[in-house]
ROSE-4610 file (N, C-alpha, C; in Angstrom, 1 decimal, always signed):
// ROSE-4610
residu = [M/M/M/N/N/N/E/E/E/P/P/P/Y/Y/Y/D/D/D/A/A/A/S/S/S/G/G/G/F/F/F/L/L/L/P/P/P/G/G/G/N/N/N/T/T/T/L/L/L/D/D/D/E/E/E/L/L/L/P/P/P/A/A/A/G/G/G/T/T/T/N/N/N/I/I/I/A/A/A/I/I/I/V/V/V/G/G/G/P/P/P/S/S/S/M/M/M/T/T/T/G/G/G/K/K/K/R/R/R/E/E/E/L/L/L/A/A/A/L/L/L/Q/Q/Q/L/L/L/L/L/L/A/A/A/T/T/T/G/G/G/Y/Y/Y/E/E/E/S/S/S/G/G/G/E/E/E/G/G/G/V/V/V/L/L/L/C/C/C/I/I/I/T/T/T/T/T/T/D/D/D/S/S/S/A/A/A/A/A/A/T/T/T/V/V/V/N/N/N/S/S/S/D/D/D/L/L/L/E/E/E/R/R/R/Y/Y/Y/V/V/V/G/G/G/S/S/S/L/L/L/D/D/D/E/E/E/G/G/G/R/R/R/V/V/V/G/G/G/I/I/I/I/I/I/D/D/D/T/T/T/S/S/S/G/G/G/S/S/S/E/E/E/G/G/G/Q/Q/Q/E/E/E/L/L/L/L/L/L/N/N/N/V/V/V/T/T/T/T/T/T/E/E/E/S/S/S/V/V/V/S/S/S/S/S/S/P/P/P/S/S/S/D/D/D/L/L/L/T/T/T/G/G/G/I/I/I/S/S/S/I/I/I/G/G/G/T/T/T/A/A/A/K/K/K/L/L/L/F/F/F/Q/Q/Q/Q/Q/Q/F/F/F/E/E/E/N/N/N/N/N/N/G/G/G/I/I/I/T/T/T/D/D/D/I/I/I/R/R/R/Y/Y/Y/G/G/G/L/L/L/I/I/I/S/S/S/V/V/V/S/S/S/T/T/T/L/L/L/L/L/L/Q/Q/Q/Y/Y/Y/L/L/L/D/D/D/N/N/N/Q/Q/Q/T/T/T/V/V/V/F/F/F/K/K/K/F/F/F/I/I/I/H/H/H/I/I/I/Y/Y/Y/T/T/T/K/K/K/R/R/R/I/I/I/G/G/G/A/A/A/T/T/T/G/G/G/G/G/G/L/L/L/G/G/G/I/I/I/Y/Y/Y/T/T/T/L/L/L/D/D/D/S/S/S/D/D/D/A/A/A/H/H/H/E/E/E/P/P/P/Q/Q/Q/L/L/L/V/V/V/N/N/N/T/T/T/I/I/I/T/T/T/G/G/G/Q/Q/Q/F/F/F/D/D/D/G/G/G/V/V/V/I/I/I/E/E/E/L/L/L/R/R/R/E/E/E/P/P/P/A/A/A/N/N/N/G/G/G/D/D/D/L/L/L/E/E/E/F/F/F/R/R/R/I/I/I/R/R/R/G/G/G/F/F/F/G/G/G/K/K/K/R/R/R/P/P/P/T/T/T/P/P/P/W/W/W/G/G/G/S/S/S/L/L/L/Q/Q/Q/E/E/E/E/E/E/E/E/E]
num = [1/1/1/2/2/2/3/3/3/4/4/4/5/5/5/6/6/6/7/7/7/8/8/8/9/9/9/10/10/10/11/11/11/12/12/12/13/13/13/14/14/14/15/15/15/16/16/16/17/17/17/18/18/18/19/19/19/20/20/20/21/21/21/22/22/22/23/23/23/24/24/24/25/25/25/26/26/26/27/27/27/28/28/28/29/29/29/30/30/30/31/31/31/32/32/32/33/33/33/34/34/34/35/35/35/36/36/36/37/37/37/38/38/38/39/39/39/40/40/40/41/41/41/42/42/42/43/43/43/44/44/44/45/45/45/46/46/46/47/47/47/48/48/48/49/49/49/50/50/50/51/51/51/52/52/52/53/53/53/54/54/54/55/55/55/56/56/56/57/57/57/58/58/58/59/59/59/60/60/60/61/61/61/62/62/62/63/63/63/64/64/64/65/65/65/66/66/66/67/67/67/68/68/68/69/69/69/70/70/70/71/71/71/72/72/72/73/73/73/74/74/74/75/75/75/76/76/76/77/77/77/78/78/78/79/79/79/80/80/80/81/81/81/82/82/82/83/83/83/84/84/84/85/85/85/86/86/86/87/87/87/88/88/88/89/89/89/90/90/90/91/91/91/92/92/92/93/93/93/94/94/94/95/95/95/96/96/96/97/97/97/98/98/98/99/99/99/100/100/100/101/101/101/102/102/102/103/103/103/104/104/104/105/105/105/106/106/106/107/107/107/108/108/108/109/109/109/110/110/110/111/111/111/112/112/112/113/113/113/114/114/114/115/115/115/116/116/116/117/117/117/118/118/118/119/119/119/120/120/120/121/121/121/122/122/122/123/123/123/124/124/124/125/125/125/126/126/126/127/127/127/128/128/128/129/129/129/130/130/130/131/131/131/132/132/132/133/133/133/134/134/134/135/135/135/136/136/136/137/137/137/138/138/138/139/139/139/140/140/140/141/141/141/142/142/142/143/143/143/144/144/144/145/145/145/146/146/146/147/147/147/148/148/148/149/149/149/150/150/150/151/151/151/152/152/152/153/153/153/154/154/154/155/155/155/156/156/156/157/157/157/158/158/158/159/159/159/160/160/160/161/161/161/162/162/162/163/163/163/164/164/164/165/165/165/166/166/166/167/167/167/168/168/168/169/169/169/170/170/170/171/171/171/172/172/172/173/173/173/174/174/174/175/175/175/176/176/176/177/177/177/178/178/178/179/179/179/180/180/180/181/181/181/182/182/182/183/183/183/184/184/184/185/185/185/186/186/186/187/187/187/188/188/188/189/189/189/190/190/190/191/191/191/192/192/192/193/193/193/194/194/194/195/195/195/196/196/196/197/197/197/198/198/198/199/199/199/200/200/200/201/201/201/202/202/202/203/203/203/204/204/204/205/205/205/206/206/206/207/207/207/208/208/208/209/209/209/210/210/210/211/211/211/212/212/212/213/213/213/214/214/214/215/215/215/216/216/216/217/217/217/218/218/218/219/219/219/220/220/220/221/221/221/222/222/222]
x = [-31.8/-31.6/-32.5/-33.3/-34.2/-33.4/-34.0/-33.4/-33.6/-32.8/-33.0/-34.4/-35.0/-36.3/-36.2/-37.0/-37.1/-37.5/-36.8/-37.2/-37.1/-37.0/-36.9/-38.2/-38.0/-39.1/-39.7/-39.2/-39.8/-39.3/-38.1/-37.6/-37.1/-37.1/-36.6/-35.2/-35.0/-33.7/-33.3/-34.2/-33.9/-32.7/-32.9/-31.9/-31.7/-32.8/-32.7/-33.2/-32.3/-32.8/-33.3/-32.6/-33.0/-32.6/-33.2/-32.8/-32.5/-31.4/-31.1/-32.2/-32.4/-33.3/-32.8/-33.8/-33.4/-33.2/-33.5/-33.3/-34.5/-34.2/-35.2/-34.9/-35.9/-35.7/-36.8/-36.5/-37.5/-37.6/-38.8/-39.1/-39.4/-38.6/-38.6/-38.7/-39.6/-39.7/-40.8/-41.0/-42.1/-43.4/-44.4/-45.8/-46.2/-47.1/-47.6/-46.6/-45.6/-44.6/-44.6/-45.7/-45.9/-45.2/-44.9/-44.2/-45.1/-46.3/-47.2/-47.4/-47.6/-47.8/-46.6/-45.4/-44.1/-44.0/-44.4/-44.3/-45.2/-46.4/-47.4/-46.9/-46.3/-45.8/-44.7/-43.8/-42.7/-43.2/-44.3/-44.9/-45.5/-46.0/-46.7/-45.8/-44.6/-43.7/-43.5/-43.3/-43.1/-44.3/-45.5/-46.7/-47.0/-46.9/-47.2/-46.3/-45.1/-44.2/-44.3/-45.4/-45.7/-45.3/-44.8/-44.4/-45.7/-45.5/-46.5/-46.4/-47.5/-47.5/-48.2/-47.5/-48.0/-47.8/-48.9/-48.9/-49.6/-48.8/-49.4/-49.7/-51.0/-51.5/-52.2/-52.1/-52.9/-54.1/-54.2/-55.5/-56.3/-57.5/-58.3/-57.8/-58.1/-57.7/-58.3/-59.5/-60.2/-59.5/-59.0/-58.2/-57.0/-56.2/-55.0/-55.3/-56.3/-56.7/-57.0/-57.8/-58.1/-56.9/-56.0/-54.8/-53.8/-53.7/-52.9/-53.4/-54.7/-55.3/-55.1/-54.5/-54.1/-52.8/-52.1/-50.8/-50.8/-51.8/-51.8/-53.3/-53.4/-54.6/-55.7/-55.3/-56.3/-55.5/-56.1/-55.4/-55.9/-55.0/-55.3/-55.2/-56.2/-56.2/-55.1/-54.6/-53.6/-52.2/-52.1/-50.8/-50.8/-51.9/-52.0/-52.6/-51.9/-52.4/-52.3/-53.3/-53.3/-53.6/-52.8/-53.1/-53.6/-54.9/-55.6/-55.5/-54.8/-54.7/-55.6/-56.5/-57.2/-58.3/-58.7/-59.7/-61.1/-61.3/-62.6/-62.9/-64.2/-64.7/-64.6/-64.9/-64.8/-65.6/-65.3/-66.0/-65.3/-66.0/-65.4/-64.7/-63.4/-62.7/-62.5/-63.1/-63.0/-61.8/-61.0/-59.9/-58.6/-58.6/-57.3/-57.6/-56.6/-56.8/-56.5/-57.3/-57.1/-57.0/-56.2/-56.2/-56.4/-57.4/-57.8/-57.1/-56.6/-55.9/-56.6/-56.9/-57.7/-57.1/-55.7/-55.1/-53.6/-53.0/-51.6/-50.7/-51.2/-50.4/-50.4/-51.2/-51.2/-50.1/-48.9/-47.8/-47.9/-48.4/-48.6/-49.5/-50.7/-51.6/-51.0/-50.2/-49.6/-48.6/-47.9/-46.9/-47.7/-48.8/-49.5/-50.1/-50.7/-51.2/-50.2/-49.0/-47.9/-47.5/-47.5/-47.1/-48.2/-49.4/-50.5/-50.4/-50.2/-50.1/-48.9/-47.8/-46.6/-46.8/-47.5/-47.8/-48.7/-49.6/-50.5/-49.6/-48.7/-47.9/-47.0/-46.5/-45.6/-46.4/-47.7/-48.5/-48.8/-48.8/-49.1/-47.8/-46.7/-45.5/-44.8/-45.2/-44.7/-43.5/-42.4/-41.2/-40.7/-41.0/-40.6/-41.8/-41.6/-42.6/-42.1/-42.9/-42.7/-43.5/-42.9/-43.6/-43.7/-44.9/-45.0/-45.4/-44.9/-45.3/-45.6/-46.9/-47.3/-48.3/-47.8/-46.5/-45.9/-44.6/-43.9/-44.3/-44.5/-44.9/-46.2/-47.1/-48.3/-48.1/-47.2/-46.8/-46.2/-45.4/-44.8/-45.8/-47.0/-48.0/-48.7/-48.7/-49.4/-48.5/-47.2/-46.2/-45.0/-44.3/-43.1/-42.0/-41.0/-40.0/-39.2/-38.9/-38.1/-38.8/-40.1/-40.9/-41.0/-41.2/-41.2/-39.9/-38.8/-37.5/-37.2/-37.6/-37.4/-38.2/-39.5/-40.3/-39.7/-39.3/-38.7/-37.4/-36.6/-35.4/-35.7/-36.7/-37.1/-37.7/-38.5/-39.2/-38.2/-37.3/-36.3/-35.4/-35.1/-34.2/-35.0/-36.2/-37.0/-37.1/-37.4/-37.4/-36.1/-35.0/-33.7/-33.4/-33.8/-33.6/-34.4/-35.6/-36.4/-36.3/-35.4/-35.2/-36.3/-37.0/-38.1/-37.6/-38.5/-38.2/-39.1/-38.5/-39.3/-39.3/-40.5/-40.7/-41.4/-40.9/-41.5/-41.6/-42.5/-42.6/-42.5/-41.9/-41.7/-41.8/-42.6/-42.7/-41.6/-40.6/-39.5/-39.8/-40.9/-41.2/-42.1/-42.4/-43.3/-42.5/-41.2/-40.3/-39.0/-38.4/-37.1/-36.1/-35.1/-34.1/-33.4/-33.1/-32.4/-33.2/-34.5/-35.3/-35.4/-35.5/-35.5/-34.3/-33.1/-31.8/-31.7/-32.3/-32.2/-33.1/-34.3/-35.2/-34.6/-34.2/-33.7/-32.4/-31.7/-30.5/-30.8/-32.0/-32.4/-32.5/-32.5/-32.8/-31.5/-31.5/-30.3/-30.1/-31.2/-31.2/-32.4/-32.2/-33.3/-33.5/-34.7/-35.1/-35.6/-34.9/-35.3/-36.0/-37.1/-37.9/-37.8/-37.9/-38.0/-38.7/-39.2/-39.9/-39.2/-38.4/-37.7/-38.7/-38.1/-39.0/-39.7/-39.1/-39.8/-41.0/-41.1/-42.3/-42.1/-41.0/-40.8/-40.2/-40.8/-40.3/-39.0/-38.1/-36.8/-36.5/-35.6/-35.2/-33.7/-33.3/-31.9/-31.9/-30.9/-30.8/-29.6/-29.8/-28.7/-28.6/-27.5/-27.3/-26.7/-27.0/-26.5/-24.9/-24.3/-22.8/-22.2/-23.0/-22.5/-22.7/-22.1/-22.3/-23.7/-24.3/-25.7/-25.6/-26.7/-26.7/-27.0/-26.8/-27.2/-28.7/-29.2/-30.7/-31.1/-32.2/-32.7/-34.2/-34.7/-36.2/-36.9/-38.0/-38.8/-39.7/-39.7/-40.6/-39.7/-40.3/-39.6/-39.4/-38.2/-38.0/-38.7/-39.3/-39.9/-38.9]
y = [+12.6/+13.9/+14.1/+15.2/+15.4/+15.7/+15.3/+15.5/+17.0/+17.5/+18.9/+19.1/+20.3/+20.6/+21.0/+20.5/+20.8/+22.2/+23.0/+24.3/+24.6/+23.5/+23.6/+24.1/+25.0/+25.6/+26.7/+27.0/+28.1/+29.5/+29.6/+30.8/+30.5/+31.5/+31.3/+30.7/+29.8/+29.2/+28.3/+27.9/+27.0/+27.6/+28.9/+29.6/+29.0/+28.5/+27.6/+26.2/+25.3/+23.9/+23.2/+23.5/+22.9/+23.7/+23.5/+24.2/+23.2/+23.3/+22.3/+22.3/+21.2/+21.1/+22.0/+22.7/+23.6/+25.0/+25.3/+26.6/+27.5/+28.8/+29.9/+30.9/+31.2/+32.1/+33.1/+34.4/+35.5/+36.0/+36.4/+37.0/+38.5/+39.4/+40.8/+41.7/+42.7/+43.7/+44.6/+45.7/+46.6/+45.9/+46.6/+46.1/+45.9/+44.9/+44.6/+44.1/+43.4/+42.8/+41.3/+40.7/+39.3/+38.4/+39.0/+38.2/+37.1/+37.4/+36.4/+35.2/+35.5/+34.4/+33.5/+34.1/+33.4/+32.5/+33.0/+32.3/+31.1/+31.3/+30.2/+29.1/+29.6/+28.6/+27.8/+28.4/+27.6/+26.7/+27.1/+26.3/+25.0/+25.2/+24.0/+23.2/+23.6/+22.9/+21.4/+21.1/+19.7/+18.9/+19.5/+18.9/+17.5/+17.5/+16.3/+15.1/+15.4/+14.3/+13.9/+14.4/+13.9/+14.9/+16.1/+17.0/+17.6/+18.2/+18.9/+20.4/+21.1/+22.6/+23.1/+24.1/+24.7/+26.2/+26.9/+28.4/+29.2/+30.2/+31.2/+32.4/+32.8/+33.8/+34.9/+36.1/+37.2/+37.4/+36.6/+36.6/+35.5/+35.3/+34.2/+32.8/+31.8/+30.5/+30.1/+30.5/+30.2/+30.8/+32.0/+32.6/+31.8/+31.5/+30.7/+29.3/+28.7/+27.4/+27.5/+28.5/+28.7/+28.9/+29.7/+30.1/+28.9/+28.1/+26.9/+25.9/+25.8/+24.9/+25.3/+26.5/+26.9/+26.1/+25.6/+25.0/+23.5/+23.0/+21.5/+21.1/+19.8/+19.2/+19.2/+18.7/+18.7/+18.7/+19.2/+19.3/+18.3/+17.7/+16.7/+17.3/+17.2/+17.8/+17.2/+16.0/+15.4/+16.0/+16.8/+17.3/+18.8/+19.5/+20.9/+21.5/+22.5/+23.2/+24.7/+25.4/+26.9/+27.5/+28.4/+29.2/+30.5/+30.8/+32.0/+33.0/+34.1/+35.1/+36.3/+36.2/+37.3/+37.7/+36.8/+37.1/+36.9/+36.6/+36.3/+34.9/+34.6/+33.3/+32.5/+33.1/+32.5/+31.2/+30.5/+29.2/+28.0/+27.0/+25.7/+25.1/+24.7/+24.1/+22.6/+21.8/+20.3/+19.7/+20.3/+19.7/+20.1/+21.0/+21.4/+21.6/+21.4/+21.6/+23.1/+23.7/+25.1/+25.4/+26.3/+26.8/+28.3/+28.8/+30.2/+31.0/+32.1/+33.0/+34.4/+35.0/+36.2/+37.4/+37.4/+38.6/+38.2/+38.9/+38.7/+39.0/+39.8/+40.1/+39.0/+37.9/+36.8/+35.8/+36.1/+35.2/+33.9/+33.9/+32.7/+31.8/+32.3/+31.5/+30.9/+31.7/+31.3/+30.1/+30.3/+29.2/+27.9/+28.1/+26.9/+26.2/+27.0/+26.4/+25.7/+26.3/+25.7/+24.3/+24.3/+23.0/+22.0/+22.3/+21.4/+20.8/+21.7/+21.2/+20.4/+20.7/+20.0/+18.6/+18.5/+17.2/+16.3/+17.0/+16.3/+15.7/+16.5/+16.0/+14.8/+15.0/+13.9/+12.6/+12.7/+11.6/+10.9/+11.7/+11.1/+10.7/+10.7/+10.3/+11.3/+12.5/+13.5/+14.3/+14.2/+14.8/+16.0/+16.1/+17.2/+18.2/+19.4/+20.4/+21.7/+22.3/+23.7/+24.7/+25.6/+26.6/+27.9/+28.5/+29.9/+30.9/+32.1/+33.2/+34.4/+34.6/+35.6/+36.6/+37.7/+38.3/+38.8/+38.9/+39.5/+41.0/+41.7/+43.1/+43.3/+42.4/+42.6/+42.4/+41.5/+41.3/+42.6/+43.3/+44.6/+45.7/+45.6/+46.6/+46.4/+45.2/+45.0/+44.9/+44.7/+44.5/+45.4/+45.6/+46.4/+45.6/+46.3/+45.6/+44.6/+44.8/+43.9/+42.6/+42.7/+41.5/+40.6/+41.3/+40.5/+39.9/+40.6/+40.1/+38.9/+38.9/+37.7/+36.5/+36.8/+35.7/+35.1/+35.9/+35.4/+34.6/+35.1/+34.4/+33.0/+32.9/+31.6/+30.7/+31.3/+30.5/+29.9/+30.7/+30.2/+29.1/+29.3/+28.3/+27.0/+27.0/+25.8/+25.1/+25.8/+25.2/+24.6/+25.3/+24.8/+23.5/+23.5/+22.3/+21.1/+21.3/+20.2/+19.8/+20.5/+20.2/+20.6/+21.7/+22.2/+23.2/+23.8/+24.9/+26.1/+27.2/+28.3/+29.4/+29.9/+30.8/+32.0/+33.2/+34.4/+35.5/+36.5/+37.6/+38.9/+39.9/+41.2/+42.3/+43.3/+44.5/+45.5/+45.6/+46.5/+48.0/+48.4/+49.8/+50.2/+49.3/+49.6/+49.8/+49.7/+49.8/+50.5/+51.0/+51.7/+50.6/+51.0/+50.1/+49.4/+50.1/+49.4/+48.3/+48.4/+47.4/+46.2/+46.5/+45.5/+44.6/+45.3/+44.6/+43.8/+44.3/+43.5/+42.3/+42.4/+41.3/+40.2/+40.7/+39.7/+39.1/+39.6/+39.0/+37.7/+37.5/+36.2/+35.0/+35.3/+34.3/+33.8/+32.6/+32.0/+32.7/+33.0/+33.6/+34.5/+35.4/+36.4/+36.5/+36.4/+36.7/+38.1/+39.0/+40.4/+40.6/+41.3/+41.7/+43.2/+43.6/+45.0/+45.2/+46.4/+46.7/+47.9/+47.7/+48.8/+49.7/+50.7/+51.6/+51.0/+49.9/+49.3/+48.4/+48.2/+47.5/+46.0/+45.4/+44.0/+43.6/+42.8/+42.4/+41.7/+42.1/+41.5/+40.9/+39.9/+39.3/+39.1/+39.0/+38.5/+37.8/+37.0/+36.2/+36.6/+36.8/+37.2/+36.1/+36.0/+35.1/+33.8/+32.8/+31.4/+31.4/+32.4/+32.4/+32.7/+33.3/+33.6/+35.1/+35.6/+36.9/+37.0/+38.2/+38.3/+38.0/+37.3/+37.1/+38.4/+38.4/+39.6/+39.7/+40.9/+41.0/+40.4/+39.6/+39.0/+39.1/+38.9/+39.0/+37.9/+38.2/+37.2/+36.4/+36.9/+36.3/+35.3/+34.1/+33.1/+33.6/+33.5/+33.9/+32.9/+33.5/+32.6/+31.9]
z = [+30.8/+30.3/+29.0/+29.0/+27.9/+26.6/+25.5/+24.2/+23.8/+22.9/+22.4/+21.9/+21.9/+21.4/+19.9/+19.1/+17.7/+17.5/+16.7/+16.3/+14.8/+14.1/+12.6/+12.0/+11.0/+10.4/+11.1/+12.3/+13.1/+12.6/+12.2/+11.6/+10.1/+9.3/+7.9/+7.8/+6.9/+6.7/+7.8/+8.6/+9.8/+10.6/+10.9/+11.7/+13.0/+13.6/+14.8/+14.5/+14.5/+14.2/+15.4/+16.6/+17.8/+19.0/+20.1/+21.4/+22.5/+23.2/+24.2/+25.3/+25.9/+27.1/+28.2/+28.8/+29.9/+29.4/+28.1/+27.5/+27.8/+28.0/+28.1/+27.1/+26.2/+25.1/+25.1/+24.8/+24.8/+23.4/+23.0/+21.7/+22.1/+21.6/+22.1/+20.9/+21.0/+19.9/+20.2/+19.3/+19.5/+19.4/+19.9/+19.8/+18.3/+18.1/+16.8/+15.8/+16.3/+15.4/+15.3/+15.9/+15.7/+16.7/+17.9/+18.9/+19.4/+19.7/+20.3/+19.3/+18.0/+17.1/+17.0/+17.0/+16.9/+18.2/+19.3/+20.6/+20.5/+20.1/+20.0/+19.0/+17.9/+16.9/+17.5/+18.2/+18.8/+19.9/+20.7/+21.7/+21.0/+19.9/+19.2/+18.4/+18.1/+17.2/+17.5/+18.8/+19.1/+19.6/+19.5/+20.1/+19.4/+18.1/+17.4/+17.7/+18.2/+18.6/+20.1/+20.8/+22.1/+23.2/+22.9/+24.0/+24.7/+25.9/+26.5/+26.3/+26.4/+26.3/+27.5/+28.2/+29.4/+29.1/+29.0/+28.7/+29.7/+30.3/+31.1/+30.2/+30.3/+29.4/+30.1/+29.6/+30.1/+29.2/+28.1/+27.4/+28.0/+27.4/+28.0/+27.5/+28.3/+27.9/+26.5/+26.3/+25.1/+23.8/+24.0/+22.9/+22.6/+23.6/+23.4/+22.8/+23.3/+22.8/+21.3/+20.9/+19.5/+18.7/+19.2/+18.4/+18.3/+19.3/+19.2/+18.2/+18.1/+17.1/+15.7/+15.5/+14.1/+13.7/+14.7/+14.4/+14.6/+15.3/+15.5/+15.1/+14.8/+14.3/+15.4/+16.6/+17.7/+19.0/+20.1/+21.4/+22.3/+23.1/+24.1/+25.5/+26.3/+27.6/+28.5/+28.2/+29.0/+28.6/+27.5/+27.1/+26.9/+27.2/+27.1/+28.3/+28.9/+30.1/+29.9/+30.3/+30.1/+31.5/+31.9/+33.1/+32.7/+32.9/+32.5/+33.6/+33.4/+34.4/+34.1/+33.1/+32.6/+33.6/+34.5/+35.5/+34.9/+33.6/+33.1/+33.2/+33.4/+33.6/+32.3/+31.2/+29.9/+29.8/+28.7/+28.4/+28.9/+29.2/+29.6/+28.4/+28.6/+27.5/+27.8/+26.9/+27.2/+26.6/+25.7/+25.1/+25.7/+26.7/+27.4/+28.9/+29.7/+31.1/+31.4/+32.2/+32.5/+34.0/+34.4/+35.8/+35.7/+36.5/+36.5/+37.6/+37.3/+38.3/+38.2/+39.3/+39.3/+38.5/+38.5/+38.0/+37.6/+36.7/+36.4/+37.6/+38.6/+39.8/+40.8/+40.6/+41.5/+41.2/+41.5/+41.1/+41.9/+43.1/+43.9/+43.2/+42.7/+42.0/+40.7/+40.0/+38.8/+39.1/+40.2/+40.6/+41.0/+41.7/+42.1/+40.9/+40.0/+38.7/+37.9/+37.8/+37.1/+37.7/+39.1/+39.7/+39.5/+39.5/+39.2/+37.8/+36.9/+35.5/+35.3/+35.9/+35.8/+36.3/+37.5/+38.1/+37.2/+36.5/+35.6/+34.4/+33.9/+32.8/+33.3/+34.5/+35.0/+35.2/+35.7/+35.9/+34.5/+33.5/+32.1/+31.4/+32.1/+31.5/+30.6/+30.6/+29.7/+30.4/+29.9/+30.5/+29.7/+28.4/+27.5/+27.5/+28.1/+28.2/+27.7/+26.8/+26.4/+27.2/+27.9/+28.7/+28.0/+28.0/+27.4/+28.5/+28.4/+29.3/+28.4/+28.2/+27.2/+27.9/+28.4/+28.2/+29.4/+29.4/+30.6/+30.7/+29.6/+29.7/+30.5/+30.4/+31.2/+32.6/+33.0/+34.4/+34.9/+34.1/+34.5/+34.7/+34.0/+34.2/+35.6/+36.1/+37.4/+38.6/+38.4/+39.5/+39.3/+40.4/+40.3/+39.6/+39.1/+38.3/+39.0/+40.3/+41.1/+41.3/+41.6/+41.8/+40.6/+39.4/+38.2/+37.9/+38.1/+37.9/+38.7/+40.0/+40.9/+40.4/+40.0/+39.5/+38.2/+37.3/+36.1/+36.4/+37.4/+37.8/+38.3/+39.2/+39.7/+38.7/+37.8/+36.8/+35.8/+35.3/+34.4/+35.0/+36.2/+36.9/+37.0/+37.3/+37.4/+36.1/+35.0/+33.7/+33.3/+33.6/+33.4/+34.1/+35.4/+36.2/+35.8/+35.2/+34.8/+33.3/+32.6/+31.2/+30.3/+30.6/+29.8/+28.8/+28.0/+27.1/+27.4/+27.9/+28.2/+27.1/+26.8/+25.7/+26.2/+26.1/+26.7/+25.6/+25.9/+25.0/+25.8/+25.2/+25.9/+24.9/+25.2/+24.3/+24.6/+23.7/+23.9/+24.0/+23.3/+23.3/+24.5/+25.4/+26.5/+27.8/+27.7/+28.9/+28.6/+29.6/+29.4/+29.0/+28.1/+27.6/+28.7/+29.8/+30.9/+31.5/+31.6/+32.2/+31.2/+29.9/+28.9/+28.9/+29.1/+29.1/+30.4/+31.5/+32.8/+32.7/+32.1/+32.0/+31.0/+29.9/+28.9/+29.3/+30.2/+30.8/+31.5/+31.8/+32.5/+31.5/+30.2/+29.3/+28.6/+28.1/+27.4/+26.0/+25.4/+24.1/+23.9/+22.9/+22.6/+21.1/+20.6/+19.2/+19.2/+18.6/+18.5/+17.1/+17.2/+16.0/+15.8/+14.6/+14.2/+12.9/+12.7/+11.4/+10.8/+9.8/+9.2/+8.4/+7.7/+7.0/+5.9/+5.3/+4.2/+4.6/+5.9/+6.4/+6.5/+6.0/+6.1/+7.5/+8.3/+9.6/+9.5/+10.4/+10.4/+11.8/+11.9/+13.2/+13.2/+14.5/+14.7/+16.0/+16.3/+17.5/+18.3/+19.5/+20.5/+21.6/+22.1/+23.3/+22.9/+23.7/+23.5/+23.4/+24.0/+24.0/+22.7/+21.8/+20.5/+20.1/+19.1/+18.6/+18.0/+18.0/+17.4/+15.9/+15.4/+14.0/+13.3/+12.0/+11.2/+11.2/+10.9/+10.8/+9.5/+9.5/+8.3/+8.2/+7.0/+6.8/+7.5/+8.2/+8.8/+7.8/+6.6/+5.6/+4.8/+4.5/+3.7/+2.3/+1.8/+0.4/-0.6/-1.6/-2.6/-3.5]
């Protein structure tokens, strides 16, 4: 059984110290509220202790590679895999393993790429893997809602069964509230972000079988 995943230092006040193996968590909020940066930070949190990182991105692999390097000293191709669905050829990355998919609509290609990277991790003896999907909203731009819902359902179940940690982002202002609720219902927990009138980003946590936490500042207090 996989040990819980470290999440200390991810949110102010260590609001989340750890997440059980098999957890799927979404970071949800309006556009331009830092969801992507938070997701990448959580992906990288356990890297130094030997975990693997597998990220499905609608950006280029080179962009994600560069962003991950802001949180860790150096990346090892044996422990980092990126599935690039941007359709761009991009540059060859020597420090991470990449799988290219022609479009975010190619869910079969994404699934095959995920299976290849998972096998690579397994061959290298890596059992603790953090999975990122950045972003669900882009999938919804290319595919109908039901198809995306089914894909997320299968993907979260697979992560749960293998003891991974799934991390997803979703733009709440890009979709109808009912769709956002339907999609987020697939996850064990949700980190909600908002930007009040004073401009200071706030967050709260929903799910995990508990009542939502109060809204709190995303900025560390001095």
